N, C-alpha and C positions, 0 to 999 in steps of 0.2 A: 758854330755856335747855334744852340737850339734851345730856346725858351718858349714854352706853350702854356696858354691859360689852363687852369684845371679847377675842377669843382670837387675833386675827390682825393683823399690821402691814401687810399688803399695801394699797397704795393710800392710805395715811394718812400725814400728815406730823407731826401732833401726838398725843401719847399721854399720858393722864393716869394718875397713880398714885392711886387713890381712898384708900389708906391714908395717904399723906403730903400729899395735895392738891397735888402738884407736876405740872407739865406739861413733857414732854420733846419737843424737836424731833428727829425721826427722821432729818431730812436732815443733822443735825450730831451724831448720836449718838457719844457718848463711852463708853469702857469703864467709866468710873466711874458712869455713869448706871444700869447694872445692869438694862437693859431685859428681858433674858431672865429675870431673877429676878422682875420685876414680873409678867410673864406667868404664871411658874410658881406664884406666890403667889395668883393670881386677882384682883390689884388693878388690872389694866389697863382703862382706859375710853377711848372715843373721843368726840370732839365733833362735833356736827352744827350749823352747818357746821364743817368741819376747819380752824379758824383759831385763832390765839393769842389773838384778840379774844374769841372764844367761850369758850375755856378760862378767860380772866380773868373773863368775866361769870359763870362758873360757880363762881368762887371758888378757882380753881387759881393757884398762885404758880409763877414761872419756875424750871426746873431749873438748878441751879447750874453744871454743867459744859457743857450743851448750848445754854443760852440766856443764862444769867447775869443779873445784876441782880436777884437774889432780894430780896424785901422781908422775909425772915424774919431 
């Protein structure tokens, strides 16, 4: 499992919020995801590899607006 803090969204598809343990799909980013706020708060993490499967392995749940199907 590989989770790393990040301050940049360039070249990434999936972004985790280490505070809420949600993963967001930047290819389907919605206003309600509040991605800029996640970065400002210092809660942004990236996954290596940059896949939803890796985010799930790391214990992250689907973002409600950009992915859907949250299990919470």
